C-alpha positions in Angstrom: 125.2 81.3 86.1 127.3 81.0 89.2 131.2 80.7 89.4 133.1 78.0 89.3 135.3 77.0 91.9 138.6 77.8 89.9 137.0 81.2 89.5 136.1 81.6 93.5 139.6 80.6 94.6 141.7 83.3 92.0 139.6 85.7 93.2 140.2 85.0 97.1 143.4 84.6 96.4 143.5 88.2 94.9 144.6 90.4 98.0 143.7 93.5 95.5 140.7 93.1 94.0 137.5 95.3 94.6 135.4 92.4 93.7 136.1 90.7 97.0 134.9 91.3 100.2 136.5 88.7 103.3 134.8 87.9 106.8 135.5 85.8 109.2 132.0 84.9 110.7 128.6 86.0 109.4 127.8 87.6 112.7 128.0 90.8 111.5 124.6 91.4 109.4 125.5 95.1 109.1 128.7 94.7 107.5 127.5 91.7 105.4 124.4 93.9 104.0 126.8 97.1 103.1 129.0 94.6 101.5 126.4 93.0 99.4 124.6 96.9 98.2 128.3 98.0 97.6 128.7 94.8 94.9 125.4 95.2 93.9 126.0 99.1 92.9 129.0 97.7 90.6 130.5 101.7 90.6 133.6 100.6 88.9 131.3 99.0 86.1 132.9 95.8 85.8 129.7 93.4 85.0 130.3 91.0 86.9 129.4 89.3 90.1 131.1 90.2 93.2 131.5 87.8 96.0 131.7 87.7 99.5 133.4 84.8 101.6 132.3 84.3 105.2 134.5 81.6 106.7 138.2 83.7 105.4 140.1 86.4 107.3 141.7 89.6 105.5 144.4 87.8 104.2 142.4 84.7 102.9 143.5 82.4 105.8 140.6 79.8 107.0 138.7 80.8 109.6 137.5 77.4 110.6 133.3 78.1 110.4 131.2 76.2 110.9 128.5 76.6 107.4 125.6 75.3 108.3 122.2 75.2 106.8 120.6 77.8 108.8 124.0 80.3 108.1 123.2 80.3 104.8 119.8 80.7 105.2 120.2 83.6 107.0 122.8 85.0 104.7 120.0 84.7 101.8 117.6 86.1 104.0 119.5 89.8 104.1 118.1 90.3 100.3 114.2 90.0 101.3 114.1 92.2 105.0 113.9 95.4 102.8 117.2 97.1 103.9 118.7 96.5 100.6 116.7 98.0 98.4 115.9 97.5 95.3 116.8 93.7 96.2 119.4 92.1 94.2 120.2 89.5 92.3 122.5 86.7 94.3 123.3 83.1 94.8 124.7 82.0 98.3 126.1 78.2 98.3 128.7 76.7 100.3 131.9 75.6 98.8 135.7 73.2 99.6 138.6 75.9 98.4 141.6 73.9 99.0 140.6 72.0 102.1 138.3 75.1 103.7 134.9 75.3 103.7 133.4 78.6 103.5 130.0 80.6 102.3 130.1 82.6 99.6 127.4 85.1 98.7 127.8 86.3 94.9 125.8 89.5 94.0 125.1 90.9 90.6 125.7 93.7 89.4 121.9 95.7 89.9 120.2 96.6 86.9 118.5 99.6 88.4 120.8 101.2 90.4 122.1 103.0 93.3 120.9 100.6 95.7 120.5 101.6 98.8 121.2 99.7 102.2 118.9 101.7 104.6 118.6 104.5 102.7 122.9 104.8 101.9 124.5 103.8 98.8 127.2 101.7 99.4 129.9 101.3 96.7 133.9 99.8 96.3 136.3 102.2 96.3 139.5 99.6 95.1 139.7 97.0 98.2 137.7 98.6 100.8 134.0 99.9 100.8 132.3 103.2 101.3 129.6 105.4 100.9 128.8 107.2 97.9 129.5 110.8 97.4 127.6 113.3 94.5 129.4 112.6 91.9 129.9 108.8 92.4 125.5 108.8 93.2 125.5 110.7 89.6 127.5 108.1 87.7 124.9 105.1 89.0 121.8 107.6 88.0 123.2 107.4 84.3 124.0 104.2 84.3 120.6 103.5 85.0 119.3 105.2 82.3 120.8 103.2 80.4 120.2 100.3 81.7 116.1 98.2 80.6 114.4 99.8 83.0 111.3 98.8 85.1 108.5 100.7 84.0 107.6 102.2 87.3 111.4 103.7 86.7 110.8 105.0 83.4 109.9 109.1 82.8 106.3 109.9 81.9 106.8 111.9 78.9 104.8 115.1 78.5 104.5 115.5 82.4 106.9 118.2 84.1 108.0 118.6 87.7 105.6 120.8 88.3 102.9 117.6 88.2 104.0 116.4 91.2 103.2 117.8 94.7 106.8 118.9 96.3 105.0 119.8 99.1 103.7 116.5 100.2 107.4 115.0 98.7 109.1 117.5 101.4 106.7 116.7 104.3 105.7 113.0 104.5 107.7 111.1 101.3 111.6 112.6 102.3 111.3 112.1 105.9 109.7 108.5 106.0 112.3 107.3 102.8 115.8 109.1 103.2 117.6 108.4 106.9 118.0 112.2 108.7 121.7 112.4 108.3 120.8 112.0 105.1 117.8 114.6 105.0 120.2 116.7 106.7 123.0 117.1 103.8 123.4 120.4 102.9 124.2 120.8 98.8 120.9 118.6 97.5 117.9 120.7 95.8 114.8 119.0 96.1 115.3 118.0 92.0 117.9 115.8 93.0 116.3 114.5 95.8 113.7 113.6 93.5 116.3 111.8 91.2 118.2 110.3 93.6 114.7 108.7 94.9 113.8 107.7 90.9 110.7 109.6 91.1 112.4 111.9 88.1 114.6 111.2 85.2 118.0 113.0 84.8 116.6 115.8 83.1 113.7 116.3 85.6 110.8 114.4 84.1 108.6 112.7 87.0 109.6 109.0 86.1 105.7 106.5 86.8 107.2 106.0 89.9 106.9 110.0 91.0 103.5 110.2 89.1 101.7 107.3 91.9 103.2 108.4 94.9 103.2 112.2 94.5 101.1 113.0 91.4 98.4 116.2 91.5 96.4 114.0 88.7 97.9 110.2 88.3 95.2 109.1 86.9 95.6 111.7 83.5 98.9 110.2 83.6 98.0 106.6 84.4 94.7 106.1 83.3 94.5 102.4 85.5 96.2 103.5 88.9 93.3 103.5 91.2 91.0 101.0 92.7 87.5 99.9 92.0 85.8 98.3 95.1 82.1 96.8 94.5 80.3 95.1 97.4 77.2 93.3 96.5 74.3 91.4 98.5 74.7 88.0 97.0 77.6 85.3 95.8 77.7 86.5 92.5 77.6 90.2 90.4 73.9 89.6 89.8 73.4 90.5 93.6 72.0 93.7 94.3 75.3 96.2 94.8 75.1 97.3 98.5 78.5 99.8 98.0 80.6 100.8 95.3 83.1 103.6 95.2 86.4 104.4 93.3 89.5 105.0 95.2 92.1 106.8 93.5 94.7 109.8 94.1 98.7 109.3 95.0 99.6 105.9 96.2 99.6 106.6 100.3 95.9 108.7 99.6 95.1 105.2 97.8 96.7 102.8 100.8 95.4 104.9 103.6 91.9 104.6 102.1 91.7 101.1 101.6 92.9 100.6 105.1 89.6 102.4 106.3 87.3 100.9 103.5 88.5 97.2 104.7 88.0 97.9 108.5 84.8 99.5 108.0 83.2 96.4 105.7 85.0 93.8 108.0 82.3 92.3 110.2 82.8 90.9 114.0 80.5 89.0 115.4 80.4 88.3 119.3 80.6 84.6 120.5 80.7 83.6 124.5 83.6 80.6 125.3 82.5 78.0 128.2 83.8 81.0 130.6 81.3 83.2 130.1 83.9 84.7 128.4 83.7 87.4 125.6 85.0 87.1 122.4 85.4 88.9 119.3 85.8 87.3 116.2 86.0 88.8 112.3 84.2 87.3 109.1 88.0 87.7 107.8 91.0 88.9 109.1 92.2 92.4 108.7 95.7 91.8 108.4 95.1 89.0 105.4 93.1 91.3 103.5 95.6 94.4 103.9 98.3 92.0 102.6 96.5 91.0 99.1 95.6 94.4 98.9 98.8 95.8 99.4 100.8 93.3 97.1 98.1 94.0 94.3 99.1 97.6 94.4 102.8 96.1 94.3 103.1 93.8 92.0 100.5 95.1 89.2 101.0 96.0 85.7 100.6 99.9 85.3 101.7 99.3 82.1 100.1 99.1 78.8 96.8 99.1 80.6 93.6 101.3 82.2 92.4 98.3 84.0 92.2 98.9 87.9 93.1 97.1 91.0 89.0 95.2 91.7 88.3 94.8 94.9 85.0 92.8 95.4 83.1 92.0 98.3 80.5 89.2 98.0 78.2 87.6 100.5 80.5 84.6 101.2 83.6 85.8 99.8 86.0 88.7 99.0 88.3 89.0 95.1 90.7 91.1 94.5 92.2 91.3 91.0 95.1 93.1 89.8 96.1 93.3 85.9 99.5 91.7 85.3 100.6 88.4 85.8 103.6 86.6 87.3 106.7 88.8 86.4 110.5 87.7 86.2 111.3 84.6 88.0 108.0 84.2 89.3 105.7 82.2 87.3 101.8 80.2 87.0 103.9 76.9 88.5 106.0 78.5 91.3 103.0 81.6 92.0 103.1 81.5 96.3 105.7 78.8 96.7 108.0 81.6 97.9 109.9 83.2 95.1 109.7 86.7 94.7 110.2 89.2 92.1 109.9 92.9 91.9 107.8 94.3 88.9 107.8 98.1 90.3 111.4 98.2 92.3 110.9 101.4 93.3 107.1 101.6 94.1 107.9 98.4 96.5 111.0 100.6 98.0 108.5 103.1 98.7 105.7 101.5 100.2 108.6 99.9 102.5 109.9 103.0 103.8 106.0 104.0 104.8 105.5 101.1 106.3 102.7 99.3 104.3 105.4 96.7 103.7 107.1 94.9 106.3 109.0 92.2 104.4 109.4 91.6 100.9 108.2 87.8 100.1 105.9 87.6 103.0 102.9 89.3 102.2 101.4 85.5 101.1 103.2 83.4 104.2 100.9 86.5 106.8 97.7 86.0 105.0 97.5 82.0 104.9 98.3 82.5 108.6 95.6 85.5 109.5 93.2 82.9 108.2 94.4 80.3 109.4 94.2 81.5 113.2 90.7 83.1 112.6 89.4 80.1 111.2 89.1 80.7 107.8 89.4 79.1 105.1 93.0 79.0 103.1 93.3 81.6 99.9 92.9 80.3 96.8 94.7 81.8 93.6 93.7 82.5 89.8 96.9 82.9 88.7 97.2 83.6 84.4 100.2 85.6 82.3 97.4 88.8 82.2 96.2 88.9 86.0 96.0 87.3 89.4 92.8 87.1 91.8 93.3 85.9 94.8 90.0 85.2 96.5 89.3 85.1 100.6 86.2 83.4 101.5 84.6 84.0 105.1 85.1 82.7 108.3 82.2 80.7 109.1 
């Protein structure tokens, strides 16, 4: 529930509060994002929202900012640009306090701290913000354990650090997921780094995310963590099988194999325009297939199911089905309308860091645009509480 105008006015007037940051304008998005990250971490443990006021000076005087819809949209977009991870819960709105029009960003404490902005953990230190030290990070990690963790952040009982490919973590994952100066910081063991990335719990037990991205034998611990590919020579499952393949391994292995498989199966037709210029047109745009398959891996349920993601290639269409229906604020009714939530926030963070997700919440819009530009029909979605199936029809 949003704070009342009376609560906002009291916070704005309190010059010493560590729940408030004031900005004269919304121009410096870097500083605004740092403030959002710090409020989401809630190191003091208020369990109350932190508030970013845009349109007032440090002493609370009105700065006379024109609070437009464009400004409010740009503030809301800070959440889903993939730089603040995991994405915090925010409310952005315009309020009038004492005759001054202000843009207000209310940031709820994260249920999965530490929250990072561009790989750094920002916190509130009294009325200012700063970067967390090792003790601050430890406190945030301990708090995360006490919260109701998403499945990908929970430890896999019975597993140990030796079940992870630590060499691959250091060579492939750490350079992609942490800034160079953080990576070069002295005093951090590989175990501490695994914990900071949520690949291990505080006691060293690998989490589901850690096993998915770095496990030596992923399906031993998570039996459904693979993709079943099937291509048939017809329009239904009774048609002869052309190709069948099981794609498994670490998340990075699966993503690479999927990209190779999609490229091999997309057929390109040669057409000529009226000027006799050769034009090559694929039956499916690769970008659309990549977005949907990557979304399936990121949003699927890995809990209480041994079912894989199923990629079925028919003569007239491609179907991608993943176990697990809509999650969080997303439901059957608003699916695909722009509402976003994250069943596996750590996994989403990793895919963003590895470059397989450019911007959260953009997968379906990118898919629709790619299909439109290529001459394919719009995708169709079959959404139930237990699974999601996306159908992409062949270009005619």
